[in-house]
N, C-alpha and C positions, 0 to 999 in steps of 0.2 A: 547671693552665691549659694547659700543654703536652701533656699527655695527652689533653684534651679537643679541642685541634686536630689532633692525629694521628688520633684516632678519627673527627672530621669528614672528614678528609682521605680515610681509608681508606673510609668511606661514600660519598663523592662518586666515588671511583676506580670502586668496585663500580657505581654507578648508570651512569657513563659506560660501563663495559665492557658492561654489559647492553643499554644503547642501541644501542652499535656492534655489538652481536652480533645483536640485532633486525634493524638495518638491513641487516647482512649477508645476512640470511635472504631478503630480497626485493631482487634485483639491479636495478639501474635500467633501465626500461623491461620489466620481467617482468611479464606479464597477471596480473591477480586475476580472480576471478569477479564481483567488484562493478564492474569495467569493461563488464560486459555486461549490467547491468541496464537495460531500456528501459521498464518500468513499474513505479513504485514508490509505492504509497500510504502516506501519513503521516498523513492525517486522515479521520476518519469520524463525523459526528454522525446520529443518527436520531431519528425520532418518527413515531407513528401513531396513529389512532384508527379507528372503525369505517367510514369513509369514504375516508381519504387514508393513504399513508405517504410521508413525507418525509426525504430524506438530503442531507448536505452533505459532499462529497468532496474529498479533496485529494490531488493525485498528481503526482509529477515524472516525466514521460512523453514519448515520442515525440508529434509533433503528430497524426500519424496512424499509429496503431498497426499494423502489417504483421508477420504472423509469419512473415518471410524469415529469420531468424538473423541480422541485421545492425542494430545499435543507431546511430540517426540521432540528429539534433539533439534534446536534452531540454529542455523547458520545464516551468514549474510551471502547474498548472490547478487551481482550485477551482470546483466547480459544484454547484448546488443541483438537485435532482431531485425532483418530485413525481409519484406515482403514484396515481390514483383507483381505488377498489376496486369501483366500479359502472360498468357500460358507458355508461349514460345521461350519466354525468359526463365522457365523452371529448370531446365536443362543445363543453365550456364553455372560457370564456376565464379566466385565472387571473393574479393578480399575488402576489409575496410580499415579506416584509420579515424580515430577519434581525436579532434583537434580541441586542445585546451589553450589556456591563455599562457602558459609555460611550458608545453610540452604536447605529445600525442602517444597514442597507443594504436597498434597495428596488429593485423593478423587475418587469417583465412575464416571465412564462415562456412558452416557445415548445414546441409540440408536436414530441417527436422523430419521428425517421424511421420508426419501427415504429408510431406512433400510440397506444402504449399509456401514455407518460408525457409529463411537460411539465418542461423545465428551462432554467436560465440559468448563464451563467458569472458568477462573482462575483470582483469586484476590489477591493482595499484592504481585505479582511476583516479584516485585522491591527489596521486603525484603531479597530474597534467594541468591542474587548477581547473577554472571555470569552464566547462564545455561549451565552445561556440558553433562547432559544426561537425558533420559526418562525411567523408568520402568514401564512396563504394565504386571499387573497379571491376570491370569485367571486360576480358577481351582489351579492345584499345580504347574503351570508354571508361572515363572518370566523372563520375559526378559528385559535385561538392554541395553539401544541402546545409544551411543554417538550422539550427535546433532550437525548438521554443521548451522552455522549463515548465512543464505542465504542473509542477508543484509550486510555482512561484505565485504568492497572492491567493492562496486558497488555504482552507483550514486544514491541518494534518490529518493524518490517519486516526490517530487516538481521538483527536477531537471528533471525528466522525463516529468513532466507536461509542462515544458518549451520548451522542444523538441516538444512535441506533439502540443504545441499553435503556434508554428512557421510554422507548416504544414499548419493551417487552421488559420492562422493569420488575413488574409484580412475578412474571415466571421466573427470571432468571435469580431474583433474590431469594425467592422461597427455595428453588433448587439449590444455590448456594450455601443457604443456610442449613438445609436438611443433607446436605454434602451428597445430593444426587445428580448434581449438573453433571451433564455428560455430551457436552457440545463442545467444539471447537470453533474459534472465530477466524474468519477469513476476511481480510480488508484489501480492496483493489479498486484502482482508479479504471472507470470505464467509460466508454462513450459509443456512439454510432459508428461501428467498425466500416460500414459503407461511406461513411463521410468524415474523413480525417480532422476535417476543421471543427466538428461539431463540439459542443460543451462537454466537458468531464464531469462525472459524478462519482462519489464513493459508494461503492456496491459493499455493505457489510452483512455478512450472513453468519448466522450461529448453526453450526453444522452437526447432525448426529450420525446421520448418514446421507447417502445419494438421494433416499427419497424422503427423509425428515430434516427439514432445516427451517430455519425462520431467516428471512431477507428483509433488508430496508436499503432504499436508495436515498443517500443524501446530497444535497445540493453543495457542491464542494466551495462555492464562493461565499455563501451565508449560512451555511449549516441547517438549512430548512429540511425537513423530511418530505421527499417527493411522494414516495409509497412504500408500503410494507405488506409483508404477507408471510401466512404460514403455510406450508407444504402439507402438514397432517392433516388427517380426515377430520378432528373436531376443531379445525381453526375457523375464524370467521373471515377468511379469505383476504383480498385485497383490502387496504384502508386508505 
């Protein structure tokens, strides 16, 4: 019994030593690349047929994303977007219903600024349970599409950020240490917009301005870096 207590005490001592060592690695007030995230996507459901594509996205981001290298107040946003595939459908009026396992949310879709899609903010989405389908109504037509959870079975946004950080680690660490890091981080799931069934990748960008950014494309399945590039003149180009 006494031997067991000694072993437990030694184990706890080792754990505490490790915790204190980790804490010492990041001094109080020391900046982390996570402090500079201004757009972080954590949800994506999608569906499509021959007439329309629908997506439900969840992001934690600035209210108005401005590529100025500064991180403003962040809030959660969940939005449904419907894009018609046919030009004659752009003049229609649309409503939606998001179907979950224990309820649904419904409302009207408004045309977006560019005029090629319709969208609406979704509130209290968590109250309807796991999303299974989306209904889009226009005129006498009701389309019910089963959705795919694109975030299921892939690495999350922060894991993708970690992979992208490793690509530009020396630049980032030097700037963080000198307190001269002036980039905000943008993390988004992307695919070939012309092919809704194409694979999704994490796009991670470290943005100082519209003309000055570092970008990394990360495989969402295994975390491998597909490509990376710097936009600035002294960059090495694509890697």
